[in-house]
N, C-alpha and C positions, 0 to 999 in steps of 0.2 A: 310433974306436969305431963299430961297426956295430950299429944297432938295427933289427931286423926282426920282423915279426909274421906271416910266412908260416905258414899252417896254423892261425892263431889266430882264434877267434871273438870278435868285439868288439861290444859294445852301447854306443852313444852316445845317451843320453836327453836330449832338448832340442837336436836337431841341425838345426833349420830354418834358422838363420842365425847370423851372428856367430861367437862362440867355438865353439859346438857344431858348426857347419858346418865350421870349420877343423880341428877335432879329427877328425871323421869322415873328411875328405879325407886328412889326414895319416896316419891308420892305414891307409887303403886304399892310399895311395901306397907304404907300407912293407909291403905284402903282406897286410894283414888282411882277413878276410871280415867286413865291418862291417854291422851292423843299425843304421841311423840312424832314430830314432823321435822323433816330436813330435806335438802336437795339430794343428800346422799341416802336415798330411800333404802337401799339394800342393807346398809349398816344398821338402820333402825329396825327393819323387818327381822334382822337376825336375832334380836333379843325381845321382840314383841311377844305378847301372850300373857297368861296369868302370872302374877308376881311369884317369884320363887320363895319369898320369905314373908308373905303377907296376903291380905285378902283382896287386893286391887288387881288391876290389869293394865296392859299397855297395848294400844292399837297404833300401828305404824301408818304414816301418811307422808306423801311427797309434797313439797312446797317450794315455791320460789318466793322468798320473802319480799322481793322487790316488785312483785306483780300483784296488784289488788285483787284480781279475779282468783288467783291461786290461793291467796290468803283467805278470801271469803269462802272458798270451797272447803278449806280445812275447817273453818269455824262452823259452817253449816253441817259438816259431816259428824260433828260431835253429838248431835241429836237432841240438843236442848241448850238452855243458857249455860254459858261457861262460868264456872265458879272461880277458877284461878287461871290466869295467863302468866306464863314465865317466858320471857323473851331472852334467849341466850345467843341467838345467831349473830354473826358479825365477824369479828377477828380482823386479821390483816390481809386476808385473801391471797396469801402467798407472796405478798410484796416485800420488798427490802427497802431500807432507808436510802433516800437520794437527796442531794442538795435541792433546795426549794425550786431553783430555776430549771431543774431537770425533770420535774415531776409532770407527767402528762395529765391533763385535766381529766381524762377518762379514768386514770388510776385513782384520782382523788374521789370522783363520783362513785366508783365501784365500792370503796370502803364506806363512804358516807351512806350510800343506799343500803348496804347490808346491815350496818350497825344502827342507823338512825331512822331512815325511811321505813325499813321493815318493822321497827318497833312502833312507829306511828300507824302503819297500816294494820297491824294486829290489834293494837289498842282500839283503833277506829272500828274494827270488825266485831270485837267482843262487847264494846260499850253499850249498844242498844239492849242486848239481853240482860246485861248486868243492871242497867238502869231499871228495866221492868221488874227485875227481881229485887231491886233496891239493896243489893249487896254484891260484893266482888272484890277480888284481889288481883292486882297487876304488879308483877315484879320483873324488872329488867336486870340483866347482868351487864354492868358497865365495866369499870376498871378504875384502878388508882389513877389512870390517865384521864379520868373525868374531873379530877381536882388538882392535877399536877402535870408537868410535861411527861410525855410517854417515854418509857425506857426503850421502846421500839425505834424511836427516832423518826417515826412516820407521821407527817403533819396531818394527814387525813384521819388517822386513827385517833389522835388526841382531839381533833376538832369534832369528830363524830361522837366520842364519848362525852365530851363537855356538852355537846348538843343534846345527847340523850338525857343527861342530868337535867337540863333545862326543860325538856319535854316532860319528864317525870314530875317536876315541880309544878309545871303549868297544869298538867292533867289532874294532879292531886287537888289543886284548887278548884278545878272545874267539876270534878266527879265526886268530891267528898260529900256533897249534899245528897247523893244517891246511895250512900253507904259503901262506896267503892274507895279502897285505898290504893295508892300508887307509890311504889318505892323502888329503890335500886340497890343491889349488892355490888360492891366494888372489890373484886379480888386483887391481890397483889400478883406478881409474876408467877405463873404456874406452867409447868411443862405438860400441858394437856393437849397439845396439838402439834403435828409435824411442822406447822408454820413457825413455831417458836424454838425448835431445836437448833437451827443455825445461830440464833441469837445466844442461846445457852452455850453451845460449843465454841462460839466465837470469843466468849469471855476467857476460855482456857481454865485450867485447874485452879490457878491462883485467883482469877476473877470470880469463879464460882464460889470459892471459899469466902472471898471478901463479901460477896452478895449475901451468903447465908449468915455470915457474922453480923451483918447489919439488921437481921431479923431478930426481934426480941425473943421469939420462941426457938430460934436457932434451927429451924427446919423449913423446908419447902411446904407450902400448903397442898392439900389434896382436893380432888373434886368433891369428896364427901364434906369437907369443911365448908364449902360454898353451899352445898345442898342443904345442910342443916340450918344455915342462916335463912335460906329461902323458905324452908318449911315453917320456920317461926313467923316470918313476915306474912306468910300466906294463911296463917292460922287465926283462930278466934282470939288468941292472946295478944295479937297485934292490931286489934280493931281500932285503936286510937293513935296509930302511928302511920303517918302519910307524908309524902313529899320529902322523904329522907333518903340519904345515902349512907349505907352501912359498909364501911371498909372492913374487909376480912383479909387481913394482910399478915397476921402474926405479930404485928407491931402496933404501937400507939400512934403511928404516923403513916 
């Protein structure tokens, strides 16, 4: 099976590090002209340029995923219709779990805006061009927290990821007639961001071992594991797959 994105314009939103970085690099290595955007512009710019192991390239862009004008500016800067949008941005925004009654509403909105509103704004921005081209791929990175309580214990995170799955399913129904597929990849817990290290360290050695023992593959996933799933869903081989959530957890659950 040959998957290539030569001649394709790709946006990866939330590309500074971890999963987003791996996805941007994977698309470029397979020929894509990638616009990698993040609020952490310097981190994206550090690896932008021609792909080191393939024919594609990466262009860095700064974005505030919660600001419509900022999102629109990134999309317009691509220079033509977007073939693939991958929305990775979100996370827990440096927050820690608190009892429900102690959660400031501002904290709740911050996580929902980054994970859900941003996905909506990017999909809204790329949809007109995809409709005109009568083809396109939209893939979000959600979480196992889209289908179950979140291991983070953060109410807003589980709410946002459940909401993102609802958005994916609704958009797939709306956009399918234009040849656009909309899907989401749901990783299990990965140590891909400094935000998640306190959770991992808090489990202690025994807790970490118990966590790994529950994974069928008996190993932690990597950003490349997620990137490979995204490449498939963005390819021509997935042209009749839409509105789906693909758990990439190393386990059957």
